[in-house]
N, C-alpha and C positions, 0 to 999 in steps of 0.2 A: 545746634539745629541740624537735623538730618539733611544730607545733600539732596536726596530725591523726594523731599516733601516740601510743601509750602511753608512759609514762615510761621503760620499759625497751626501747622500740623494737618491742615485740610488738603483736599484735592480739588479745590475750586478752579473753574476754568479761567484762563488768562485772556484778557482782551488784547488782541494783536493789532498793530498798526496796519494801514493800507499796504497791499502787496508791493506797490512801487516805492514806498518810503524807505529811506536809508538813514543810517546813523552817521553823525558827523565824525571827522577824523579824530577829534579829541576823545569822543566816547569810545571809538574803536580802540584807540591806544590804551585808554584806561582799562577797558575790559580785557584786552589782550594781556596786559601786565598783571591784572588781577588773577587771571586764570593760569598763566604760565609760571607764576611764582608759587602756585599751590600744589598740593600733593596730587590731585586728580591728573594734572598734566603729565607728571612723571609716570603715573600708572598707565595712562593711555598710550604712551610711547612704547610700552612693552606688549601691546595688543597686536596680534598678527594681521587683523583685518584693518580696513581703512576707517579712521575715526575723525570726525570733525566736531567742533563745538560751535554752535550758532547762537547769535543773539536774537532778540525778538523781531528784528528786521531781516532775519534769515541770512545774515552776513557771517562769514567765517571769522572767528577770533582765534581759533587754534586748529591746527591739523597735525595729526601724528606723523611720525617719521615714515611709516609705510605709505601713507597717502602722498606725501611729498616726493618720495622715491618713485612712485608710480607715475607722477606727473613730470619727473625730472627737475624738480625745484630744489635748489640748494638753500636759499634764504627764505625762512618761514614768513618773513615780512611781505614777500611778494604775493602771498595768497590772502593775507588779512584784508577784510572788507569785501571780498568777492562772495558771491552766492555759489552754492554747490554746482549748479549747471554752468555757471561762468568759469569756475575753476576747472571743470571737466571738459569744457569746450563744446557743450551741447549746442546743436544747431538752433534749438528753440530759444536759447538764451539771447541770441542776437535778433530774434524776430519781434520781441516785445519792445515797445517804445521806452520802457523803464527797466529793461533787462530781464534776468531769469525770473520766471514766475508770472510774467505779465503778457505773454503771447497767448493766442487762442489755444494752441496745442498744449499749453501748460495746465489748462483746466483739467486735463486727463492724465497729468503727470503723477506717477506714484510717489515721487520724492516730495513734491509740493504737498500732496495729500498727507503723507506721513509727518511732515513738519508741522502742518496746521493741527492735525490730530494730536501730535505729541505735545504741543504747547497746551492745547485745550483739554485733553483727556489724561495727560501724564505719560502715555506711551502709545506707540503705534508701529506696525510693520507692514510694508507694501513692497511690491516689485515694480521696477521701473526700467524702461527701455530707453537708451540714449544713443543717438547717432552723432558722431563728431568727425571733424577732419583732423586726423592725427598726422604724425611725421611721415607715414607711409600712405596717406590718402584717407578715404572714408573708412571709418571704423564703427562697428555696432557693438554695444554692450548690453547685457542683461544684469541688473543689480538687484539684490534684495537689501532694502534699507530699513533700519530700525531707529526710531526716535524715542528718546527718554528725557523727560523734563528734569532739569537740574537747577537747584538753588544754591547760590554762592553769595555770601554777604548780602542776603535779602534781595538778590537780583536774579531774574529768571533767564536761564539758558537752555539749550537743547543739546544733548549728546547724540550725534547723528552718525550711526555706524553703517558702513557700506560694504557689502559682500559681493564680489564678482561671481555671478552664477552663469556666466556666458557658456562655459564649457559644459556645465550641467544641462543647460537648456538644449544646446546643440546635440549632446549625447542622447538625450531623451527623444529628440526628433528623429535622429538617425536610428535609434533602437526601434522606434515604431515602424519606420520605413523598412528596416531590415527584417523584422519579424513578419510584417505584412507580405513582403516579397518572398521570403523563404517559405512561409506557410502556403502561399499560392503555388509555388513550384513543387514542393514536396507533396502537398495535398493533391495536386494534379497528377503527379506520378503514381501516387497510391490509387487514385480512382482509375487511372489508365490500366494499371496492372489488374485491378479488380475486374474491369471490363474484359480484358484479354483472357483472364482465367477461364471464363465461361466458353471461350472460343477454342481453347487449346485441347489437344488430345489428352487422354488420361495419364499417359506416361510423363507429360510435362506439367500437368496441373499441380502436382505436389510442390514442385520447385516454384511455380508461380505463386502459390499460396504462401510459401516461405518468404518470397520477396515482398509480397503484400504485407505480411506481418512486420517485416523490417521497416517499411515505410510507415506503417501504422505506429510503431514504436517511436520513430523519428518525429512524427507529428505530435505525439504525446509529450516527448521531451521538449520540443519547441514551445508547446503550450504551457508546460510547467515553468520554463524559464521566463516566458512572457508574463505569466501570472505572478511569479515571485517578484519581478521587477516592479510591476504595478503595485504589489502589496507594500514593498519597501518605500516607494515614493508617495504612498497615500492615494494613488489613483484607482484603487480597487474598491468596488462596492458590491456588497452581497445581494443576491437576488433570491428571495425566499419563496419556496414552493413546497408542497407536500412530498415527502419521501418515505418509502417503506424500508425500515432498517434491514430486514433480511434480504430484500431484493438488492439493496445497495451492496451488502457484503458479498452476495453471489456474483454481482457484476464486477467488483474489484478482484475477486478470486479468479474469475474467468479471464479477466484482462491480463493477469500476470502469469497464468499457468504456462504459457508458451514463451515467456520472456527469458532472456539469458540468465537472469538471477535465479530463476526457478529450476534450472536444469538439474536433473537427478534429485530433486527435492519434492516433497509433497506439501500441498497447501490444503489444510483441513478446516472445515467450517463446523463449529460446535453445533450439534443438533438441537441443543436447548436454547439457542440464541433467541432473544426476544423478537417478536414480530410487532413492531410499533410504527404508527404513522407519526412522523415528526415534521415540523415546518422548519426548513433550513435551506441553505444554498447547496444543492446537489453537487455542483461542480467543485466547490471548495472542500466540502466534506470528503468527496471522492479523492481529491488530491492529498488530503491529510492521510486517509486510510491507505492509499497506494504507497505513500512514502513510509508509513509505518510498516507495511508489509514488505516493501523492498529492503528496508533497513534490517528486518528480521531475517529475510532470506539471505542477504549478503553476509550475515554473521554466522551462517551455518555451512558446514561441509556437505557434500553430496550424501544422500541417503537419509538425511534428517527430515523432520516434519515441523512445519510452522502452523500454528493454530490461530484462527480468527473467531471472534464472537462478539456478542453484545448483551447487556442486561438493561432492564428498565427499573429505575428507582421511582416507584409510584408516589411516594411521599414527597419527594423533591421535584417530581415531574421532569426527570432528566434521564437521558440515554447515555450509557457508558459503553464505548467500543473498546475492544482490547485485541492486541496481537501478541502472541507468545512464541518464543523460540527457546530451545533447551540450553543454549550457551549463556553463561553469565558474563557480565562486563567487568573489567578490572576497575579498581578504585579510581585510577587516573582518568579513565574514559568516562565514568559516571559523573565526575566533577565537571567535565567540559562538554557533555553530550549535546547541549542545546546552544552552544556558542556558534556564531555564524560561520567561522572558517575552520572549525575543528573537524577533523575526520581521521578515522583509523585506516583509511584506504588511499592516502596519498595527499600531496599538497594541492592537487587540482580538484579536490572534493570538499565536502563539508557543508552542503546546502540542505540536504535531506531532512535531518532532524531539526535544524534551525527553522526550516519552512513549516514543519509540523506545528511548532509552538507559535510561530508568527500568524499563520492562517487560523489555527484553532482558537487562539485566545484573542487576538486583536480584531479579527473580522467576523468571528462566529460566536463571540461571547462565551467561549468554553474554557476548559482547563485541561492541561496535558501533564502527565507525570509517568513515572515508571518505577518498577521494582526489579532488582537484579541481585540474586544470591546464588552461590554455588549449590548445586543440587536441585534448585527450583527453576533456574534459568532466568530469562528476562521477559518481562511483560510491559508493553507500553499501553497506556490508557488515554483515551480522549473522551471527555465528558461534556455534553452539550444539553442545554435546556430543550425540552420537547418543542417549545415555541420560542421564537427569537427574542433576544434581549434587545431592548430599544437602543442601547448605547454601543452595541457591538460595531466595531470598525470606526467609531467616532474618535 
């Protein structure tokens, strides 16, 4: 019989006992011995995350080594019979008259929800916040918990996996605060320089405009990093509006002409580029095209030309943007170009081409590819439907 299916092969819901009900000592001992003598127990001890096995009364019959080490427990028997909140020392576990899961605050607990859904539906994943009084005082944790129904000898259990995401949560909060404050500071300086430029005499205005461009590029880089973080964490959502393809290309070209990567190089726009109105996220498409153009410019020495353009595939109702530079990539670079941390420009680089693929395909429902051969050079392509795909970014 499959471990993760019901005895009759169905996925029928399980009737659970009342939240306050507990198993007797004899049942707990029998279930513990049944599980710890089986193959699943040996496997779960090799898992890096915390793993518990719960019975239908939500009591622990098994905890893997990592969870025991986290709690500082040497004898596994010390945890058998406890519920997850009681083992973790959750404050709510002491508030209910029948322990973990019976206090008012437990009604909103992601762990309890995951356990109930796991037994009834077969699997569930939720996030849970726990406050407890640990060895060093009050501690707060953010966990992601996953529950999967398990059948062993015709008896129902739940594999309850716990992942500590506290650092991830804190980092994301700090990142939002950092980007917000940094954007306010740099944006304010940019606006101040722009205001002062009009008040300066002609001999100082050129320098002021150069400083303004520096702050403008800084704002753009900060926005790019903020956007990429949101994309990787799934917090990014496309905002679709009409965009004219040629206007978009001209805007991207103009935005990079005075950038450091374009120094002593020419950016040319194909005169036969299609002029099409498409429905897309202007900001995301612009980021993709900027990174395509930056990547091409960085690959070229001074004196060379990078060409941009787009065509319209009327039959498929799709727009194809392209950026070409004369230099071909090596075989090694071509194999790794879209990997997240790969870069030809040093260990602290490697986001540009990765972000092209991430934004274009995951959030805009498009396709990105390239060709690169000696004599023909390198061309990156980004193809999007003229109208948004419903599943883009989902």
